[in-house]
Structures are given as structure tokens and as C-alpha cells.
Backbone as CSV, one residue per row, in Angstrom:
resi,resn,N_x,N_y,N_z,CA_x,CA_y,CA_z,C_x,C_y,C_z
1,MET,0.768,-1.238,0.010,-0.011,0.112,-0.022,0.947,1.186,-0.062
2,ARG,1.921,1.226,0.706,2.792,2.338,0.767,3.446,2.814,-0.576
3,VAL,3.584,1.773,-1.410,4.114,2.019,-2.788,3.136,2.656,-3.521
4,VAL,1.913,2.414,-3.414,0.888,3.013,-4.318,0.661,4.479,-3.741
5,VAL,0.603,4.591,-2.435,0.327,5.930,-1.817,1.461,6.933,-2.323
6,ALA,2.788,6.267,-2.391,3.877,7.209,-2.871,3.683,7.533,-4.254
7,LEU,3.252,6.537,-5.068,2.946,6.716,-6.555,1.913,7.821,-6.754
8,LEU,0.870,7.672,-5.788,-0.278,8.638,-6.060,0.252,10.051,-5.670
9,ALA,1.125,10.168,-4.761,1.535,11.464,-4.387,2.465,12.155,-5.531
10,ILE,3.301,11.226,-6.152,4.226,11.684,-7.246,3.405,12.071,-8.457
11,VAL,2.538,11.144,-8.809,1.701,11.455,-10.124,0.770,12.548,-9.899
12,CYS,0.116,12.740,-8.717,-0.718,13.880,-8.479,0.145,15.135,-8.604
13,SER,1.350,15.127,-8.150,2.224,16.278,-8.219,2.531,16.681,-9.823
14,VAL,2.656,15.565,-10.463,3.021,15.844,-11.828,1.814,16.262,-12.629
15,LEU,0.640,15.608,-12.337,-0.605,16.074,-13.020,-1.007,17.461,-12.634
16,ALA,-0.759,17.750,-11.457,-1.057,19.199,-11.076,-0.151,20.244,-11.562
17,GLY,1.105,19.677,-12.098,1.976,20.757,-12.546,2.555,21.669,-11.557
18,VAL,2.909,20.963,-10.408,3.566,21.895,-9.419,5.075,21.877,-9.491
19,PRO,5.602,23.018,-9.716,7.077,23.112,-9.717,7.750,22.714,-8.327
20,ALA,8.954,22.084,-8.476,9.578,21.598,-7.289,9.566,22.746,-6.233
21,MET,10.039,23.981,-6.648,10.200,25.107,-5.758,8.954,25.505,-5.115
22,ALA,7.799,25.379,-5.833,6.577,25.712,-5.365,6.134,24.748,-4.313
23,GLN,6.521,23.440,-4.491,6.144,22.466,-3.554,6.849,22.756,-2.205
24,GLN,8.042,23.210,-2.271,8.756,23.387,-1.050,8.207,24.725,-0.184
25,GLU,7.941,25.770,-1.102,7.480,26.922,-0.516,6.089,26.763,0.173
26,GLU,5.298,25.813,-0.367,4.006,25.655,0.008,3.838,24.114,0.773
27,ALA,4.834,23.901,1.510,4.955,22.575,2.016,3.714,22.253,2.977
28,LYS,3.218,23.296,3.649,2.015,23.115,4.460,0.627,22.715,3.716
29,GLN,0.747,22.873,2.406,-0.466,22.612,1.651,-0.534,21.122,1.190
30,LYS,-1.667,20.559,1.008,-1.875,19.239,0.668,-2.579,19.252,-0.797
31,PHE,-1.975,18.543,-1.803,-2.364,18.613,-3.102,-3.045,17.269,-3.469
32,ASP,-4.161,17.247,-4.293,-4.794,16.094,-4.782,-5.334,16.317,-6.194
33,VAL,-5.338,15.249,-7.065,-5.924,15.370,-8.392,-7.244,14.542,-8.406
34,LYS,-8.379,15.259,-8.700,-9.671,14.542,-8.651,-10.194,14.318,-10.086
35,GLY,-9.389,14.669,-11.105,-9.809,14.467,-12.430,-8.724,15.151,-13.405
36,GLU,-8.936,14.978,-14.568,-8.011,15.585,-15.636,-7.939,17.135,-15.453
37,TYR,-9.122,17.768,-15.176,-9.181,19.151,-14.986,-9.621,19.619,-13.585
38,VAL,-9.478,18.701,-12.600,-9.985,19.075,-11.375,-8.790,19.073,-10.230
39,ARG,-8.564,20.002,-9.515,-7.463,20.071,-8.474,-8.009,20.316,-7.173
40,LEU,-7.554,19.692,-6.156,-7.868,20.057,-4.705,-6.678,20.391,-3.946
41,VAL,-6.685,21.534,-3.235,-5.521,22.071,-2.347,-6.112,22.425,-1.124
42,TYR,-5.514,22.053,0.031,-5.979,22.601,1.364,-4.821,22.817,2.307
43,ASN,-4.964,23.566,3.214,-4.146,23.772,4.384,-4.853,23.584,5.709
44,ASP,-4.211,24.059,6.772,-4.897,24.044,8.055,-6.092,24.880,8.219
45,GLU,-6.241,25.794,7.314,-7.336,26.723,7.437,-8.389,26.625,6.320
46,GLY,-8.018,26.512,5.063,-8.893,26.422,4.052,-8.800,25.370,3.005
47,TRP,-10.001,25.117,2.338,-10.026,23.908,1.439,-10.625,24.494,0.043
48,VAL,-9.765,24.224,-0.967,-10.216,24.816,-2.381,-10.132,23.737,-3.395
49,VAL,-11.365,23.626,-4.170,-11.383,22.864,-5.251,-11.631,23.592,-6.569
50,LEU,-10.790,23.265,-7.629,-10.867,23.913,-8.751,-11.133,23.034,-10.033
51,GLY,-12.063,23.598,-10.948,-12.254,22.868,-12.207,-11.930,23.915,-13.248
52,TYR,-11.152,23.465,-14.245,-10.590,24.466,-15.219,-10.678,23.854,-16.728
53,ARG,-11.619,22.912,-16.885,-11.764,22.495,-18.228,-11.891,23.449,-19.369
54,VAL,-12.913,24.383,-19.172,-13.250,25.355,-20.119,-12.048,26.345,-20.314
55,ALA,-11.326,26.757,-19.170,-10.159,27.532,-19.288,-9.158,26.900,-20.216
56,ASN,-9.005,25.646,-20.083,-8.026,25.054,-20.965,-8.304,25.029,-22.489
57,GLY,-9.671,25.170,-22.702,-10.122,25.214,-24.044,-10.349,26.646,-24.541
58,SER,-9.784,27.599,-23.860,-10.025,29.017,-24.170,-8.743,29.764,-24.456
59,VAL,-7.705,29.039,-24.914,-6.444,29.607,-25.102,-6.509,30.774,-26.190
60,GLY,-6.006,31.822,-25.893,-6.105,32.973,-26.822,-7.161,34.069,-26.463
61,GLU,-8.249,33.525,-25.858,-9.286,34.351,-25.308,-8.975,35.148,-24.032
62,GLU,-9.563,36.233,-23.893,-9.160,37.009,-22.820,-9.945,36.726,-21.477
63,TRP,-11.115,36.040,-21.554,-11.863,35.630,-20.394,-11.656,34.235,-19.873
64,MET,-11.281,34.076,-18.768,-11.002,32.781,-18.117,-12.081,32.439,-17.066
65,LEU,-12.782,31.341,-17.390,-13.925,30.917,-16.394,-13.284,29.709,-15.588
66,LEU,-13.398,29.847,-14.313,-13.048,28.746,-13.457,-14.149,28.347,-12.487
67,GLU,-14.313,26.977,-12.282,-15.316,26.458,-11.370,-14.663,26.273,-9.990
68,ILE,-15.100,26.949,-8.941,-14.466,26.874,-7.718,-15.345,26.413,-6.555
69,GLY,-14.810,25.721,-5.623,-15.418,25.288,-4.368,-14.540,25.627,-3.123
70,VAL,-15.131,26.308,-2.158,-14.334,26.714,-1.061,-15.078,26.389,0.335
71,THR,-14.324,25.902,1.326,-14.894,25.792,2.577,-13.751,25.976,3.497
72,LEU,-14.038,25.884,4.932,-13.080,26.080,5.967,-12.806,24.706,6.593
73,MET,-11.583,24.521,7.161,-11.422,23.237,7.820,-12.015,23.318,9.126
74,LYS,-12.167,22.064,9.746,-13.077,21.919,10.965,-12.436,22.663,12.137
75,GLY,-13.252,23.567,12.795,-12.936,24.197,13.951,-12.440,25.541,13.627
76,VAL,-12.078,26.024,12.232,-11.710,27.236,11.958,-12.920,28.189,12.048
77,PRO,-12.825,29.379,12.752,-13.863,30.242,12.882,-14.343,30.809,11.549
78,ASP,-15.726,31.122,11.533,-16.358,31.685,10.316,-15.580,32.999,9.875
79,GLN,-15.622,33.142,8.543,-14.867,34.297,7.966,-15.599,34.500,6.590
80,LYS,-15.217,35.785,6.010,-15.920,36.084,4.724,-14.899,35.929,3.529
81,LEU,-15.486,35.448,2.283,-14.662,35.481,1.213,-15.142,36.711,0.430
82,VAL,-14.260,37.557,0.044,-14.667,38.734,-0.671,-13.948,38.663,-2.165
83,ARG,-14.392,39.618,-2.948,-13.904,39.632,-4.338,-12.331,39.770,-4.399
84,GLY,-11.725,40.523,-3.482,-10.387,40.611,-3.368,-9.635,39.410,-3.002
85,SER,-10.334,38.396,-2.507,-9.755,37.196,-1.977,-9.196,36.307,-3.093
86,LEU,-9.790,36.572,-4.342,-9.392,35.690,-5.431,-8.630,36.317,-6.493
87,THR,-7.416,35.674,-6.927,-6.460,36.245,-7.994,-6.134,34.936,-8.724
88,VAL,-5.617,35.261,-9.973,-4.998,34.207,-10.662,-3.614,34.678,-11.156
89,THR,-2.584,33.727,-10.890,-1.206,34.151,-11.340,-0.979,33.363,-12.623
90,THR,-0.548,34.137,-13.677,-0.257,33.708,-15.007,1.013,33.280,-15.192
91,PRO,1.370,32.458,-16.333,2.729,32.039,-16.470,3.837,32.992,-16.316
92,ASP,3.589,34.315,-16.808,4.542,35.330,-16.719,4.627,35.962,-15.398
93,GLY,3.965,35.515,-14.385,4.127,35.938,-12.963,3.138,36.949,-12.615
94,ALA,2.280,37.428,-13.600,1.300,38.534,-13.358,0.131,38.133,-12.399
95,SER,-0.235,38.985,-11.499,-1.379,38.676,-10.679,-2.636,39.296,-11.269
96,VAL,-3.635,38.549,-11.514,-4.958,39.022,-12.173,-6.052,39.066,-11.276
97,PRO,-6.657,40.052,-10.869,-7.765,40.104,-9.854,-9.045,39.542,-10.502
98,LEU,-9.987,39.146,-9.639,-11.266,38.731,-10.197,-11.956,39.856,-10.861
99,ALA,-12.600,39.631,-11.863,-13.410,40.682,-12.532,-14.505,41.312,-11.660
100,SER,-14.956,42.440,-12.048,-16.073,43.065,-11.352,-17.351,42.660,-12.092
101,GLN,-18.504,42.693,-11.366,-19.803,42.474,-11.897,-19.983,43.364,-13.191
102,GLU,-19.634,44.673,-13.128,-19.738,45.451,-14.341,-18.901,45.116,-15.550
103,GLU,-17.647,44.557,-15.327,-17.058,44.053,-16.350,-17.641,42.842,-16.895
104,PHE,-18.031,41.954,-16.060,-18.746,40.635,-16.490,-20.044,40.984,-17.350
105,SER,-20.860,42.000,-16.910,-21.960,42.310,-17.740,-21.720,42.910,-18.994
106,LYS,-20.733,43.675,-19.172,-20.382,44.404,-20.398,-19.734,43.398,-21.350
107,ALA,-19.107,42.423,-20.930,-18.473,41.405,-21.733,-19.461,40.425,-22.509
108,ASN,-20.647,40.317,-21.802,-21.686,39.303,-22.522,-21.050,37.961,-22.602
109,LEU,-20.863,37.244,-21.449,-20.211,35.969,-21.603,-21.119,34.749,-21.644
110,ARG,-22.347,35.034,-22.266,-23.344,33.860,-22.321,-22.753,32.623,-23.136
111,ALA,-21.928,32.956,-24.143,-21.430,31.930,-25.034,-20.409,31.102,-24.070
112,LEU,-19.637,31.858,-23.426,-18.594,31.138,-22.546,-19.380,30.189,-21.467
113,ASP,-20.428,30.886,-20.843,-21.194,30.077,-19.993,-21.823,28.850,-20.506
114,ALA,-22.261,28.893,-21.863,-22.940,27.804,-22.454,-21.918,26.761,-22.688
115,ARG,-20.615,27.150,-23.075,-19.627,26.060,-23.181,-19.417,25.444,-21.781
116,ALA,-19.397,26.179,-20.710,-19.190,25.537,-19.482,-20.274,24.658,-19.028
117,ASN,-21.555,24.984,-19.286,-22.580,24.151,-19.131,-22.661,22.790,-19.754
118,MET,-22.052,22.878,-20.966,-22.039,21.596,-21.757,-20.765,20.718,-21.282
119,SER,-19.748,21.262,-20.876,-18.565,20.472,-20.522,-17.996,20.764,-19.206
120,ARG,-18.695,20.461,-18.138,-18.186,20.851,-16.936,-17.872,19.546,-16.054
121,ASP,-16.980,19.641,-15.093,-16.619,18.584,-14.338,-17.192,18.925,-12.947
122,SER,-17.463,17.882,-12.193,-18.062,18.013,-10.794,-16.777,18.493,-9.963
123,ILE,-17.107,19.447,-9.097,-16.045,19.854,-8.029,-16.695,19.646,-6.597
124,ASN,-17.468,18.626,-6.604,-18.075,18.465,-5.343,-17.180,17.406,-4.459
125,TYR,-16.068,17.914,-4.103,-15.112,17.172,-3.353,-14.818,17.986,-2.066
126,PHE,-15.652,17.745,-1.062,-15.550,18.404,0.118,-15.371,17.462,1.448
127,PRO,-14.765,17.900,2.540,-14.813,17.065,3.609,-16.108,16.479,4.011
128,VAL,-16.156,15.323,4.631,-17.387,14.651,5.131,-18.390,15.464,5.822
129,MET,-17.852,16.315,6.730,-18.644,17.116,7.752,-19.295,18.276,6.952
130,VAL,-18.803,18.546,5.752,-19.316,19.805,4.962,-20.553,19.346,4.255
131,ASP,-21.752,19.669,4.787,-22.931,19.146,4.159,-23.989,20.239,3.876
132,LYS,-23.673,21.549,3.970,-24.696,22.563,3.630,-24.254,23.289,2.336
133,PRO,-25.036,23.244,1.219,-24.660,23.947,0.035,-24.710,25.470,0.239
134,CYS,-23.935,26.110,-0.508,-23.495,27.521,-0.417,-23.229,27.986,-1.819
135,ARG,-23.756,29.053,-2.282,-23.427,29.681,-3.621,-22.397,30.884,-3.491
136,ILE,-21.413,30.705,-4.298,-20.314,31.846,-4.438,-21.036,32.676,-5.508
137,GLY,-21.666,33.824,-5.199,-22.436,34.664,-6.104,-21.871,35.869,-6.383
138,PHE,-20.535,35.812,-6.940,-19.929,37.177,-7.186,-20.422,37.733,-8.577
139,PHE,-21.001,36.847,-9.415,-21.551,37.296,-10.699,-22.890,36.709,-10.975
140,THR,-23.658,37.549,-11.752,-24.980,37.101,-12.217,-25.296,37.770,-13.577
141,ASP,-26.249,37.155,-14.275,-26.681,37.651,-15.512,-28.159,37.938,-15.402
142,ILE,-28.446,39.174,-15.577,-29.833,39.570,-15.519,-30.841,38.858,-16.381
143,SER,-30.242,38.237,-17.482,-31.138,37.396,-18.359,-31.473,36.076,-17.743
144,GLU,-30.712,35.780,-16.739,-31.036,34.464,-16.062,-31.214,34.673,-14.612
145,PRO,-32.422,35.017,-14.388,-32.987,35.240,-12.910,-32.634,34.094,-11.919
146,VAL,-32.592,32.835,-12.502,-32.324,31.616,-11.596,-30.925,31.775,-10.980
147,ARG,-29.992,32.570,-11.415,-28.693,32.626,-10.943,-28.740,33.379,-9.591
148,GLY,-29.811,34.236,-9.456,-29.876,34.916,-8.160,-29.037,36.298,-8.493
149,MET,-29.075,37.056,-7.310,-28.348,38.310,-7.192,-26.876,37.979,-7.126
150,ALA,-26.099,39.207,-7.461,-24.633,39.233,-7.305,-24.390,39.783,-5.948
151,TYR,-23.380,39.075,-5.330,-22.952,39.553,-3.884,-21.424,39.801,-3.850
152,ASP,-20.970,40.696,-3.111,-19.545,40.991,-2.983,-18.873,40.154,-1.981
153,GLU,-19.534,39.354,-1.243,-18.900,38.592,-0.301,-19.715,37.284,0.060
154,VAL,-18.973,36.303,0.522,-19.666,34.960,0.841,-19.310,34.598,2.195
155,GLU,-20.201,34.176,3.050,-19.876,33.793,4.453,-19.396,32.259,4.339
156,LEU,-18.293,32.046,4.911,-17.672,30.789,4.916,-17.641,30.245,6.218
157,SER,-17.916,28.857,6.454,-18.004,28.187,7.697,-17.409,26.672,7.380
158,ASP,-17.196,26.030,8.543,-16.607,24.657,8.248,-17.514,23.546,7.886
159,ASP,-18.828,24.039,7.730,-19.927,23.039,7.402,-20.608,23.407,6.096
160,ARG,-20.101,24.551,5.315,-20.683,25.034,4.209,-19.877,24.737,2.986
161,ALA,-20.489,24.037,1.928,-19.798,23.807,0.700,-20.121,24.885,-0.266
162,CYS,-19.378,25.841,-0.357,-19.626,27.048,-1.227,-18.970,26.837,-2.606
163,ALA,-19.762,26.991,-3.635,-19.384,26.830,-4.962,-19.931,27.769,-5.918
164,GLY,-19.201,27.939,-6.982,-19.674,28.995,-8.105,-18.602,29.259,-9.141
165,ARG,-18.866,30.173,-9.925,-17.923,30.476,-11.078,-17.149,31.809,-10.737
166,ALA,-15.943,31.706,-11.236,-15.069,32.944,-11.150,-14.599,33.321,-12.433
167,TYR,-14.713,34.582,-12.819,-14.283,35.028,-14.059,-13.208,36.021,-13.885
168,PHE,-12.049,35.841,-14.776,-10.937,36.672,-14.797,-10.642,37.218,-16.192
169,LYS,-10.415,38.521,-16.370,-9.990,39.070,-17.736,-8.564,39.049,-17.729
170,ILE,-7.957,38.234,-18.603,-6.592,38.052,-18.664,-5.931,38.898,-19.746
171,PRO,-5.015,39.804,-19.305,-4.358,40.694,-20.388,-3.599,39.956,-21.368
172,GLY,-3.943,40.305,-22.664,-3.187,39.414,-23.689,-3.810,38.109,-23.987
173,GLY,-4.742,37.742,-23.369,-5.412,36.416,-23.601,-4.783,35.294,-22.700
174,ILE,-5.511,34.123,-22.675,-5.067,33.066,-21.917,-3.856,32.361,-22.769
175,LYS,-2.774,31.931,-22.001,-1.596,31.328,-22.551,-1.406,30.035,-22.018
176,TYR,-0.669,29.077,-22.789,-0.219,27.896,-22.282,0.662,28.077,-21.024
177,GLY,0.744,27.037,-20.236,1.611,27.131,-19.107,1.068,27.044,-17.717
178,GLN,1.872,27.134,-16.657,1.530,27.045,-15.275,0.925,28.315,-14.731
179,HIS,-0.320,28.139,-14.122,-1.137,29.031,-13.579,-1.408,28.683,-12.099
180,PHE,-1.893,29.632,-11.285,-2.418,29.464,-9.942,-3.493,30.212,-9.675
181,LEU,-4.573,29.565,-9.014,-5.687,30.198,-8.554,-5.310,30.506,-7.083
182,ASN,-5.317,31.693,-6.571,-4.963,32.136,-5.216,-6.136,32.497,-4.364
183,VAL,-6.472,31.802,-3.254,-7.600,32.200,-2.464,-7.056,32.515,-1.005
184,GLN,-7.305,33.934,-0.816,-6.836,34.384,0.566,-7.896,34.220,1.617
185,PHE,-7.340,33.437,2.570,-8.307,33.163,3.741,-7.749,34.243,4.796
186,ALA,-8.422,34.183,6.024,-8.130,35.161,7.010,-6.713,35.220,7.423
187,GLY,-6.074,34.077,7.574,-4.793,33.776,8.023,-3.753,33.178,7.052
188,SER,-4.116,32.762,5.852,-3.282,32.132,5.035,-3.938,32.158,3.663
189,THR,-2.959,31.768,2.553,-3.335,31.799,1.277,-3.237,30.350,0.758
190,VAL,-4.384,29.944,-0.155,-4.242,28.479,-0.575,-3.907,28.878,-2.236
191,ASN,-2.956,28.265,-2.686,-2.463,28.439,-4.101,-2.738,27.145,-4.798
192,VAL,-3.622,27.080,-5.772,-4.151,25.913,-6.593,-3.489,25.940,-7.940
193,PRO,-2.434,24.988,-8.133,-1.754,24.972,-9.412,-2.638,24.374,-10.510
194,PHE,-2.646,24.909,-11.622,-3.203,24.322,-12.824,-2.383,24.613,-14.077
195,THR,-2.320,23.762,-14.944,-1.546,24.075,-16.251,-2.409,23.973,-17.355
196,ILE,-2.496,25.113,-18.167,-3.099,25.166,-19.454,-2.311,24.553,-20.367
197,MET,-2.807,23.318,-20.834,-1.995,22.412,-21.639,-2.213,22.479,-23.131
198,THR,-1.161,22.156,-23.960,-1.131,21.931,-25.425,-1.857,20.664,-25.641
199,LYS,-2.185,20.340,-26.880,-2.760,19.001,-27.325,-1.935,17.870,-26.851
200,ASP,-0.693,18.053,-27.220,0.318,16.948,-26.844,0.459,16.701,-25.318
201,GLU,0.424,17.838,-24.428,0.403,17.741,-23.035,-0.899,17.128,-22.517
202,LEU,-1.905,17.451,-23.208,-3.287,16.917,-22.865,-3.135,15.369,-22.890
203,LYS,-2.585,14.823,-24.182,-2.551,13.371,-24.204,-1.751,12.763,-23.132
204,GLU,-0.594,13.507,-22.973,0.312,12.846,-21.946,-0.329,12.741,-20.579
205,ASN,-0.958,13.892,-20.241,-1.684,14.043,-18.850,-2.700,12.948,-18.736
206,LYS,-3.494,12.740,-19.951,-4.655,11.630,-19.917,-4.099,10.302,-19.658
207,ALA,-2.854,10.120,-20.265,-2.221,8.680,-20.130,-1.733,8.544,-18.816
208,LYS,-1.183,9.505,-18.052,-0.818,9.442,-16.847,-1.930,9.288,-15.831
209,TRP,-2.945,9.852,-16.107,-4.245,9.818,-15.242,-4.774,8.461,-15.311
210,GLU,-4.899,7.811,-16.505,-5.414,6.578,-16.721,-4.406,5.549,-16.074
211,GLU,-3.163,5.681,-16.111,-2.268,4.642,-15.531,-2.311,4.742,-14.017
212,LEU,-2.542,5.811,-13.529,-2.799,6.076,-12.025,-3.973,5.210,-11.612
213,GLN,-5.097,5.513,-12.387,-6.280,4.858,-11.919,-6.159,3.394,-12.202
214,LYS,-5.408,2.848,-13.124,-5.231,1.489,-13.291,-4.499,0.921,-12.210
215,GLN,-3.473,1.560,-11.756,-2.617,0.927,-10.639,-3.442,0.916,-9.258
216,LEU,-4.122,1.918,-9.125,-4.846,2.024,-7.818,-5.961,0.848,-7.798
217,LYS,-6.565,0.554,-8.925,-7.694,-0.454,-8.944,-6.911,-1.876,-8.695
218,GLU,-5.711,-2.001,-9.255,-4.962,-3.206,-9.220,-4.693,-3.466,-7.656
219,GLN,-4.133,-2.281,-7.033,-3.772,-2.446,-5.667,-5.073,-2.807,-4.790
220,GLN,-6.235,-2.138,-5.134,-7.441,-2.469,-4.375,-7.941,-3.918,-4.571
221,LYS,-7.660,-4.374,-5.737,-8.123,-5.804,-6.047,-7.199,-6.827,-5.290
222,ASN,-5.872,-6.503,-5.172,-4.991,-7.345,-4.533,-5.257,-7.333,-3.100
223,GLN,-5.655,-6.205,-2.500,-6.110,-6.162,-1.171,-7.236,-6.929,-0.755
224,GLY,-8.220,-6.897,-1.760,-9.428,-7.644,-1.516,-9.270,-9.142,-1.588
């Protein structure tokens, strides 16, 4: 079992695209890969799930859509997640803030939303005790009343599974390479690595993911 656990840690690190230096600097963080385009990172304070399938298919476009899930670790006092809590670090090291509701409305991103609706991955990976649904509503579209109103903050607690979409306007358009979604909590920052991959990298990534799943199934079979 130890061999497979070690393999899981290594392959997850590779799939997540975490540079060795970043792993050292964020040693207190725990990484996991929940799918080809789903990443999970948490520390002693906060828990963040990221889905970025649509972003990976939007190279060259200036708008990046990310599916995010956020909660607090058990026993951490309630706190607020605000617009300024979310940023994206691009391959050139630039820090991009979350877009405003005004920018979102002017951009008319219904086509981008439609793509996300057709090809989205589940980000429902929260701790067992987190059982209360919660909307991250930084954005809304007046043509879709079902989305509800837009809010500038979200109340986080250790039993609320908060999820929603985050939009970032990337200067010069989305590029291939290593990115980070940064979520600022009250006392720490969780940095979620994700790599916008080329077609060749996607094939390699998929092969690694399938191999990992195969070896884990073999291990479970042998244990049974």
C-alpha cells in the first residue's frame, strides 16, 4: 500500500503541474488530483477545489472561467470570502484580480457560460462534515434570474460547501503554461496550481491519469 500511496503523491504532483520550488514553499499545503481538470488543495485553514476544463479550451481568449469550491477546515472560525480574496497568477508571474460584476455584464459571456454548461466537471469534493450547500455569487446575468443576485462577499464556515464560477479578464489572452488560483483566507493563502496544456500535453496528462487509476484499481483488487 505504501508504494501506491507514494506513486499517488508523485503522479498527483506531476498532473497538478507543481514546480519543485513551489512544492517546497507551500509545504504546508496538501495537493490532490480529482480528475483531468480538477485540482484540490488545502491547508490547516482552508479547502479549495478547482475545475478548469473550459479555461484549458479558451487559449487566446481574454476571459477565463473557473469553477471553484471553497470551505473552511474543521474548527476554523467563520470568515468572509470577498472579491479581493481571489486572484490568478499567469505564467509570466502577473497577478490578475477577479473581474467586477460591471466588467462581466459588459463582456456578455453567455457563450462562454454555455460552453461551461456543456462540458463541466464535478467539483463536489468536500470534507465529509461539510454538508450545507452555499453559492459563491460574485457574478450574475440579468437574463438568467435563476442565478440570483450578485454579492460582493460569501460567508464561509466549516460546514458550508460554497461553490460557483469565477471570471478573470486575462491581459493578452489565456496562454499555455503554469497558472495558480490564489484564495486568500483570514490567516493564509491557498494556491491551487493548474496548467493550461497543449494538445500533446493533454494526451500525456490523460495517459498518466489513466495509468494512475489502473494501478490504484490493481492495488485495491490485490488487497481484496
